[in-house]
C-alpha positions, 0 to 999 in steps of 0.5 A, spaced: 615 037 167 615 038 174 610 044 175 611 044 182 619 046 182 616 052 179 611 053 184 616 053 188 621 059 184 615 063 183 610 062 189 614 064 195 611 071 195 613 079 192 619 079 197 621 072 196 619 069 189 625 068 184 624 070 176 624 064 171 630 063 166 627 066 159 627 058 156 624 056 163 618 061 162 617 059 154 617 052 156 613 053 161 607 056 158 607 052 152 605 047 157 600 052 160 597 053 153 597 046 150 592 045 157 599 040 159 598 043 166 593 040 171 588 044 174 590 045 181 599 047 179 595 051 174 591 055 179 598 055 183 602 057 177 597 063 175 596 066 182 604 065 184 605 069 178 599 075 179 602 076 186 610 076 184 610 080 178 612 078 170 620 080 169 622 081 162 625 075 161 619 071 163 614 076 158 619 074 152 619 067 155 611 067 156 611 071 149 615 066 145 611 060 147 604 064 144 608 066 137 609 059 136 602 058 137 600 063 133 595 062 126 599 066 122 596 071 116 601 074 110 602 080 109 597 083 105 598 086 098 601 093 097 606 099 100 604 100 106 604 096 113 598 093 116 595 096 123 595 091 128 589 093 134 588 088 140 581 089 142 580 086 149 577 091 155 572 094 151 567 100 154 566 101 161 564 107 162 567 110 156 565 110 149 569 104 146 572 108 140 577 102 137 573 100 131 572 108 129 581 108 129 580 102 125 575 105 120 580 111 118 585 106 117 582 103 112 579 109 109 586 110 107 587 104 105 592 102 111 590 094 112 587 093 119 586 087 123 582 087 130 582 081 134 579 080 141 573 077 144 567 077 142 565 076 149 563 082 152 563 080 160 558 086 162 563 091 158 561 094 150 566 090 145 568 092 138 565 087 136 558 089 138 559 096 135 562 093 128 556 088 128 552 095 129 556 098 123 555 091 119 562 089 119 562 081 123 567 077 125 571 073 121 572 065 123 579 064 122 585 066 119 584 064 111 578 068 112 582 073 115 587 074 109 581 075 104 578 080 108 584 084 108 586 083 101 578 084 099 576 090 104 582 092 108 579 090 115 578 085 119 576 083 126 579 076 128 576 073 135 581 069 139 579 063 139 580 063 131 587 067 132 590 063 138 586 057 142 591 057 146 591 064 149 584 064 149 583 058 154 587 062 159 584 068 158 578 064 159 580 062 167 578 069 170 571 067 170 573 061 175 580 064 178 577 071 178 583 075 178 587 077 171 594 073 168 599 074 164 595 072 158 591 078 159 597 082 157 600 077 152 594 079 148 596 086 146 603 083 144 600 078 139 604 078 133 600 074 127 604 077 121 609 074 117 612 081 116 614 087 118 606 089 121 604 095 126 602 093 133 598 098 137 600 096 144 595 099 150 598 098 157 592 098 161 596 101 167 601 106 167 607 102 170 606 096 165 608 101 160 614 100 162 615 093 161 611 093 155 616 098 152 622 092 153 618 087 150 617 091 144 624 093 144 628 086 145 623 082 141 623 087 135 617 088 134 614 095 130 609 098 135 606 105 138 605 104 145 600 108 149 596 107 154 589 105 152 583 108 154 580 103 158 586 099 157 582 099 149 588 101 144 585 108 141 588 115 145 584 118 149 579 123 146 579 127 152 586 128 154 591 125 149 596 120 152 603 120 150 604 116 144 611 112 143 613 109 136 618 103 137 622 101 131 628 097 130 630 097 138 629 104 138 624 109 141 620 116 138 616 119 142 611 122 137 607 125 142 608 127 149 602 127 154 597 132 155 596 134 162 592 141 162 584 139 162 581 141 156 578 148 155 572 145 150 570 138 151 570 134 144 563 132 141 563 125 144 557 119 144 551 120 149 552 114 151 557 108 151 552 102 148 553 100 141 548 103 137 549 110 140 558 109 139 556 106 131 551 112 131 556 117 132 562 113 128 558 114 123 557 122 123 565 123 124 566 119 118 561 123 114 564 129 117 558 131 121 561 132 127 569 132 128 574 128 130 576 128 137 584 131 136 588 127 140 585 121 136 587 125 130 593 125 132 594 117 133 592 116 126 597 121 124 602 116 128 598 110 124 599 112 117 607 114 119 608 107 122 604 103 116 609 107 111 603 111 108 606 117 109 614 119 108 615 122 114 611 125 120 610 132 119 607 128 111 603 125 115 600 130 120 598 134 114 594 129 110 590 127 117 589 135 118 587 136 111 584 129 108 581 126 114 578 131 119 579 139 116 582 140 123 590 141 125 592 135 129 597 140 132 603 140 135 608 136 140 
């Protein structure tokens, strides 16, 4: 494979670079995932894509290569679709509430696969918080399968789910910038079946591309602007929540733009111990669940098939989960 030709195409800068065709992108990323690209050329490819920006066809090609190298899980037994929560950013300024969303879904009997990194790089990961809650990471997809069947929740490290993309993600510590892998991990399809991906866009300008990827790849997903890149709705101001299925897009909740009159009760600090204690209090109904997360929970129950329609999902959350109204659109 002539890596220099690919570098020549994508490395001409933001104005002169050309996008790769889908199949070329798939073959190139396959080599990158398999460790078949020398370090010099690999760095040039990563930086070239970083400057140019990935096209839809490139991302679909990359995702196809990743999908072929992702360890698979079977659909858990039951009538509802599993929810997939990719957790890769962690909490930097705000408390990371991804574990709360996972535990709420587990409480309703919706299987939840959480996948992400064990390393925090100075941030509070979901793994840190799960540990405080007594939930340890599994070591393989086989263990994840067992945990999903027996407990309805599994936290699977990326290194066990897709080692190739884990290695590309780790290059940030050497190169100093993000690469395509940071976006692709939030689009992983680990199930052989119709699961629901909660897809958090880190930056507003990437939401359109993620939506197009979900539509074109035929994935069922809930798209939102993530909280510091995490897949839970900002508890202080709800983002727009979009449901993608069968090539169509349904806006379940519009984004809130007005400032809150009163702030919700949130953890006093964003460390793992404080966040875990706060999550336990919410689950015990000692403090109310923030309304935006209640709204997102209703979206997940609807997308998973737990509820027959969206209005029923909102009513279930209002009555059974929090005692709070989820509110209208």
